[in-house]
C-alpha positions as CSV (number, residue, x, y, z in Angstrom):
1,X,12.2,0.1,17.2
2,X,9.3,-0.4,19.7
3,X,8.0,-3.3,17.6
4,X,11.1,-5.3,18.4
5,X,10.4,-5.1,22.2
6,X,6.6,-5.3,22.2
7,X,5.0,-7.9,24.3
8,X,3.3,-9.6,21.5
9,X,6.4,-10.3,19.4
10,X,8.4,-13.5,19.8
11,X,12.2,-13.3,19.7
12,X,12.3,-15.9,17.0
13,X,9.9,-14.2,14.7
14,X,11.7,-10.8,15.2
15,X,14.9,-12.6,14.3
16,X,13.4,-14.0,11.1
17,X,12.3,-10.5,10.2
18,X,15.7,-8.8,10.7
19,X,17.6,-11.5,8.9
20,X,15.6,-13.1,6.0
21,X,13.2,-10.1,6.1
22,X,15.9,-7.5,5.5
23,X,17.1,-9.4,2.4
24,X,13.6,-9.6,1.1
25,X,13.0,-5.9,1.3
26,X,15.8,-5.0,-1.1
27,X,13.9,-6.2,-4.3
28,X,10.9,-4.2,-3.3
29,X,12.9,-1.0,-2.6
30,X,15.6,-1.3,-5.3
31,X,13.5,-3.1,-8.0
32,X,9.8,-2.7,-7.8
33,X,9.4,1.0,-6.7
34,X,11.8,2.4,-9.4
35,X,10.1,0.2,-12.0
36,X,6.7,1.7,-10.9
37,X,8.1,5.1,-11.8
38,X,9.1,4.0,-15.2
39,X,5.7,2.3,-15.7
40,X,3.9,5.6,-14.9
41,X,6.1,7.8,-17.2
42,X,7.2,5.7,-20.3
43,X,3.7,4.6,-21.5
44,X,2.5,8.2,-21.4
45,X,5.5,9.4,-23.3
46,X,4.9,6.8,-25.9
47,X,1.3,7.5,-26.4
48,X,2.1,11.3,-26.7
49,X,4.7,10.6,-29.4
50,X,2.6,8.3,-31.4
51,X,-0.4,10.7,-31.2
52,X,1.6,13.0,-33.5
53,X,2.4,10.2,-35.9
54,X,-0.6,7.8,-35.9
55,X,-3.6,8.7,-33.8
56,X,-5.2,5.3,-34.5
57,X,-2.2,3.4,-33.0
58,X,-2.0,5.8,-30.1
59,X,-5.7,5.3,-29.3
60,X,-5.4,1.5,-29.6
61,X,-2.5,1.6,-27.1
62,X,-4.4,3.9,-24.8
63,X,-7.4,1.5,-24.8
64,X,-5.4,-1.7,-24.3
65,X,-2.7,-0.5,-22.0
66,X,-5.1,-0.6,-18.8
67,X,-5.6,-4.3,-19.4
68,X,-2.0,-5.0,-18.2
69,X,-2.4,-3.3,-14.7
70,X,-6.0,-4.7,-14.3
71,X,-4.8,-8.2,-14.8
72,X,-1.7,-7.5,-12.6
73,X,-3.9,-6.3,-9.8
74,X,-6.2,-9.3,-10.0
75,X,-3.3,-11.8,-9.8
76,X,-1.3,-9.6,-7.5
77,X,-3.9,-9.7,-4.7
78,X,-3.8,-13.5,-4.8
79,X,0.0,-13.5,-4.8
80,X,0.1,-11.0,-1.9
81,X,-2.1,-13.4,0.2
82,X,0.0,-16.4,-0.6
83,X,3.2,-14.5,0.1
84,X,1.9,-13.5,3.5
85,X,1.1,-17.1,4.2
86,X,4.6,-18.1,3.2
87,X,6.1,-15.4,5.4
88,X,3.9,-16.4,8.4
89,X,5.0,-20.1,8.0
90,X,8.7,-19.0,7.8
91,X,8.3,-16.8,10.9
92,X,6.6,-19.6,12.9
93,X,9.4,-22.0,11.8
94,X,12.2,-19.6,12.6
95,X,10.6,-18.5,15.9
96,X,9.9,-22.0,17.2
97,X,13.4,-23.2,16.1
98,X,15.1,-20.3,18.0
99,X,12.9,-20.8,21.0
100,X,13.8,-24.5,21.1
101,X,17.5,-23.8,20.9
102,X,17.2,-21.2,23.7
103,X,15.1,-23.5,25.8
104,X,17.0,-26.8,25.1
105,X,18.1,-27.0,28.8
106,X,14.4,-26.8,30.0
107,X,13.3,-29.3,27.3
108,X,15.8,-31.8,28.4
109,X,15.0,-31.2,32.1
110,X,11.3,-32.2,31.4
111,X,12.2,-34.9,28.9
112,X,10.5,-33.0,25.9
113,X,13.5,-32.5,23.6
114,X,12.7,-35.3,21.2
115,X,9.1,-34.3,21.0
116,X,10.1,-30.8,19.7
117,X,11.9,-32.2,16.7
118,X,8.6,-33.5,15.4
119,X,7.1,-30.1,15.8
120,X,10.1,-28.4,13.9
121,X,9.7,-30.9,11.0
122,X,5.9,-30.2,10.8
123,X,6.6,-26.4,10.7
124,X,9.3,-27.0,7.9
125,X,6.8,-29.0,5.9
126,X,4.2,-26.3,6.2
127,X,6.9,-23.7,5.0
128,X,7.8,-25.9,2.0
129,X,4.1,-26.2,1.1
130,X,3.5,-22.5,1.4
131,X,6.6,-21.6,-0.7
132,X,5.7,-24.0,-3.6
133,X,2.2,-22.7,-3.6
134,X,3.5,-19.1,-3.9
135,X,6.0,-20.1,-6.7
136,X,3.1,-21.7,-8.7
137,X,1.0,-18.6,-8.4
138,X,4.0,-16.4,-9.4
139,X,4.7,-18.4,-12.5
140,X,1.1,-18.6,-13.6
141,X,0.5,-14.9,-13.1
142,X,3.7,-14.0,-15.1
143,X,2.3,-16.2,-18.0
144,X,-1.0,-14.2,-17.7
145,X,0.8,-10.8,-17.9
146,X,3.0,-11.8,-20.8
147,X,0.0,-13.1,-22.7
148,X,-2.0,-9.9,-22.1
149,X,1.0,-7.7,-23.1
150,X,1.7,-9.8,-26.2
151,X,-1.9,-9.7,-27.4
152,X,-2.1,-5.9,-26.9
153,X,1.0,-5.3,-29.0
154,X,-0.5,-7.6,-31.6
155,X,-3.7,-5.5,-31.6
156,X,-1.5,-2.5,-32.6
157,X,1.0,-4.1,-34.9
158,X,-1.5,-6.2,-37.1
159,X,-3.7,-3.2,-38.1
160,X,-0.6,-1.1,-38.8
161,X,0.8,-3.8,-41.0
162,X,-2.4,-4.2,-42.9
163,X,-2.7,-0.4,-43.4
164,X,0.9,-0.3,-44.6
165,X,0.1,-2.9,-47.3
166,X,-2.9,-0.8,-48.4
167,X,-0.9,2.4,-48.4
168,X,-2.8,3.9,-45.6
169,X,0.3,4.7,-43.7
170,X,3.8,5.6,-44.5
171,X,6.6,3.2,-44.0
172,X,8.6,5.4,-41.5
173,X,5.3,5.9,-39.5
174,X,4.6,2.1,-39.4
175,X,8.2,1.4,-38.3
176,X,7.9,4.1,-35.6
177,X,4.7,2.5,-34.3
178,X,6.1,-1.0,-34.4
179,X,9.2,0.0,-32.5
180,X,7.5,2.2,-29.9
181,X,4.3,0.0,-29.2
182,X,6.2,-2.7,-27.3
183,X,8.0,-0.1,-25.3
184,X,4.7,1.2,-23.9
185,X,3.9,-2.2,-22.4
186,X,7.4,-3.2,-21.4
187,X,7.6,-1.2,-18.2
188,X,4.2,-2.6,-17.0
189,X,5.4,-6.2,-17.7
190,X,8.6,-5.5,-15.8
191,X,6.8,-4.0,-13.0
192,X,4.6,-7.2,-12.8
193,X,7.7,-9.4,-12.7
194,X,9.3,-7.2,-10.1
195,X,6.1,-7.4,-7.9
196,X,6.4,-11.1,-7.6
197,X,10.1,-10.9,-6.7
198,X,9.3,-8.1,-4.1
199,X,6.1,-9.4,-2.6
200,X,7.9,-11.0,0.4
201,X,9.6,-7.7,1.1
202,X,6.3,-5.8,1.1
203,X,4.9,-8.4,3.5
204,X,7.9,-7.8,5.7
205,X,7.4,-4.0,5.7
206,X,3.6,-4.5,6.5
207,X,4.6,-6.3,9.7
208,X,7.0,-3.6,10.9
209,X,5.0,-0.4,11.8
210,X,6.6,3.0,11.4
211,X,7.0,4.0,15.0
212,X,9.0,6.9,16.5
213,X,12.6,6.0,17.3
214,X,13.3,8.6,20.0
215,X,15.0,6.9,23.0
216,X,13.9,9.2,25.9
217,X,15.9,9.8,29.1
218,X,18.0,7.1,30.8
219,X,16.2,4.7,33.2
220,X,16.6,5.5,37.0
221,X,18.6,3.2,39.2
222,X,16.0,0.9,40.8
223,X,18.2,0.1,43.7
224,X,17.5,3.5,45.3
225,X,14.4,4.7,43.3
226,X,10.9,5.2,44.8
227,X,8.0,4.2,42.5
228,X,5.1,6.5,42.8
229,X,1.6,6.3,41.2
230,X,0.1,9.8,41.3
231,X,-3.7,9.7,40.8
232,X,-3.5,7.3,37.8
233,X,-6.7,6.7,35.9
234,X,-6.7,4.1,33.1
235,X,-9.1,1.3,32.2
236,X,-10.7,0.0,35.5
237,X,-8.2,2.0,37.7
238,X,-9.7,5.2,39.0
239,X,-7.5,7.9,40.8
240,X,-5.0,5.2,41.9
241,X,-2.3,6.4,44.2
242,X,0.6,4.3,45.6
243,X,4.1,4.7,46.8
244,X,6.6,1.7,46.7
245,X,9.9,2.1,48.6
246,X,13.2,0.8,47.1
247,X,13.5,-2.9,48.0
248,X,9.9,-3.2,49.2
249,X,7.8,-6.2,48.3
250,X,4.1,-5.3,47.7
251,X,1.2,-7.7,47.0
252,X,-1.9,-6.4,45.0
253,X,-5.1,-8.0,46.0
254,X,-8.7,-7.4,44.9
255,X,-11.6,-8.8,42.8
256,X,-11.0,-9.9,39.2
257,X,-11.2,-6.9,36.8
258,X,-10.2,-4.3,39.5
259,X,-7.0,-3.4,37.7
260,X,-4.3,-5.5,39.4
261,X,-2.7,-6.6,36.1
262,X,-3.2,-3.1,34.7
263,X,-0.8,-1.8,37.5
264,X,1.9,-4.2,36.3
265,X,1.2,-3.1,32.7
266,X,1.8,0.5,33.8
267,X,5.1,-0.4,35.4
268,X,6.2,-2.2,32.3
269,X,5.3,0.8,30.1
270,X,2.9,-1.2,28.0
271,X,-0.1,0.7,29.4
272,X,-0.1,4.5,29.5
273,X,-2.2,6.5,32.0
274,X,-5.2,8.5,30.7
275,X,-4.5,10.9,33.5
276,X,-2.0,11.0,36.3
277,X,1.7,9.9,36.4
278,X,3.8,6.9,37.2
279,X,7.1,8.2,38.6
280,X,10.3,6.2,39.1
281,X,12.9,8.1,41.0
282,X,11.0,11.2,40.3
283,X,11.0,10.7,36.5
284,X,7.9,10.2,34.6
285,X,8.0,6.6,33.2
286,X,6.7,7.9,29.8
287,X,9.8,9.9,29.4
288,X,12.1,6.9,30.1
289,X,13.7,5.0,27.2
290,X,11.6,1.9,27.2
291,X,14.2,-0.6,25.9
292,X,16.6,0.3,28.8
293,X,13.7,0.2,31.3
294,X,12.6,-3.3,30.2
295,X,16.2,-4.5,30.6
296,X,15.9,-3.6,34.3
297,X,12.6,-5.3,34.8
298,X,11.8,-9.0,35.3
299,X,8.2,-9.9,34.4
300,X,6.1,-13.0,34.7
301,X,2.8,-12.7,33.0
302,X,-0.5,-14.3,34.2
303,X,-0.5,-16.7,31.3
304,X,3.2,-17.3,30.4
305,X,4.2,-18.5,26.9
306,X,6.7,-21.4,27.1
307,X,8.2,-23.3,24.2
308,X,7.3,-26.9,25.2
309,X,3.7,-27.2,24.1
310,X,3.1,-30.4,26.0
311,X,3.9,-29.2,29.5
312,X,1.1,-28.9,32.0
313,X,0.0,-25.4,33.1
314,X,1.8,-25.8,36.4
315,X,5.0,-26.8,34.8
316,X,4.7,-23.8,32.4
317,X,4.3,-21.6,35.4
318,X,7.3,-23.0,37.2
319,X,9.5,-22.5,34.0
320,X,8.3,-18.9,33.5
321,X,8.8,-18.1,37.2
322,X,12.4,-19.5,37.1
323,X,13.0,-17.6,33.9
324,X,12.0,-14.3,35.7
325,X,14.0,-15.0,38.9
326,X,17.0,-15.8,36.7
327,X,17.2,-12.1,35.9
328,X,19.6,-11.3,38.7
329,X,20.5,-8.0,37.1
330,X,16.9,-6.8,37.3
331,X,16.0,-4.2,39.9
332,X,12.2,-4.6,39.7
333,X,10.3,-8.0,39.7
334,X,6.7,-8.0,38.4
335,X,4.9,-11.3,39.2
336,X,1.3,-11.8,38.0
337,X,-0.2,-14.6,40.1
338,X,3.1,-16.5,40.1
339,X,1.7,-19.7,42.0
340,X,-2.0,-19.7,40.7
341,X,-1.7,-23.1,39.0
342,X,0.6,-24.9,41.4
343,X,-0.6,-27.4,44.0
344,X,-0.1,-26.4,47.7
345,X,3.0,-28.6,48.1
346,X,4.7,-27.2,45.0
347,X,3.7,-23.7,46.0
348,X,5.3,-24.1,49.4
349,X,8.6,-25.3,47.8
350,X,8.6,-22.4,45.2
351,X,7.9,-19.8,47.9
352,X,10.8,-21.2,50.0
353,X,13.1,-20.9,47.1
354,X,11.9,-17.3,46.3
355,X,12.0,-16.0,49.8
356,X,15.6,-15.4,50.1
357,X,16.1,-14.2,46.5
358,X,13.4,-11.5,46.6
359,X,14.3,-10.1,50.0
360,X,15.5,-6.5,49.6
361,X,14.5,-6.4,45.9
362,X,11.6,-4.2,44.8
363,X,8.8,-6.6,44.0
364,X,5.2,-6.1,42.9
365,X,3.0,-9.2,42.6
366,X,-0.6,-9.9,42.0
367,X,-1.9,-12.4,44.6
368,X,-5.0,-14.4,45.0
369,X,-3.8,-17.1,47.2
370,X,-3.2,-16.4,50.9
371,X,0.2,-18.2,51.0
372,X,1.8,-15.3,49.0
373,X,0.7,-12.7,51.4
374,X,3.1,-14.0,54.0
375,X,6.0,-13.4,51.8
376,X,5.5,-9.6,51.2
377,X,6.1,-6.4,53.3
378,X,2.7,-4.8,52.5
379,X,-0.6,-5.8,51.0
380,X,-2.5,-3.2,48.8
381,X,-6.1,-3.8,48.1
382,X,-7.5,-2.5,44.7
383,X,-11.2,-2.2,44.6
384,X,-13.3,-2.4,41.4
385,X,-14.4,0.9,40.1
386,X,-18.1,1.7,40.7
């Protein structure tokens, strides 16, 4: 699914959804949804049957029956919000923990490993607090639903019992009412109980959009594929045309807002042209399987996200750049201002390290600092749209 590879989803949060989240979906699909079908059919059948035996009892059930779903909706909305908070806390905990494990080498290199244990403990405490809050609401709401259903049954049973004593209703009719009345409320009570058990599964499904699963055509081999922008118009870009030869290193320059980062977004497939095409080896990038394409692309964003929260902006940038360059299997490198937050000395060292690695590899980078321009084969200026 495209959700699993979207730029806004962290690997740890996705891992939490596809492990704990999958288990949580089962009570919703196998328990709550079938129970809702029974809750819609059984009360109607009971009311219809009692209408032929005792109209008064049937009317009483018809009037009191909506109280159960009304109260269920009131407490259910509160439960839904609490459950979403619990799932968010769990996703944050799982995501951060997985990122810490994956980045343990970087954490040790910068002496931040011990500090991250404090963060993990804080996230765990937040998850515990959210879970206990959700459980309290679930138990209290279950009590409310049971109380409403019990009082509703009593409003049917007590009058029937009094009428039986006065001879106003036959014994077999009174027994029929007393036996069927609880059955009218039982499916609604069960649905309310299943709702609390399945609330987490519903929250999980809400976070996973239903997107097309078609894969598209195979990604071209970037070692020999030319990249062509054919009159592309999107956002601030207007009628943008560019050809990038295999292995060529191109720097994009221009004023802020001209569309340099948009060009990288087009190459990643995260941005789609309003008009025009982006061709890779003669194939429209929109027709290429995005998962396979992204496996062949190394990307460093302008504001990289790195696990150690207490690194400086320059240190974060170095980690992100090293992470991108570590993708030796990538055929296309997209770097958005890779040295913007580095001091001149560090920048010179980084450029020396990158010089040999990027030679002969197709590279598109956004550059504002002059030092980067000496490391590329060609400079392309993008002007802001009028």
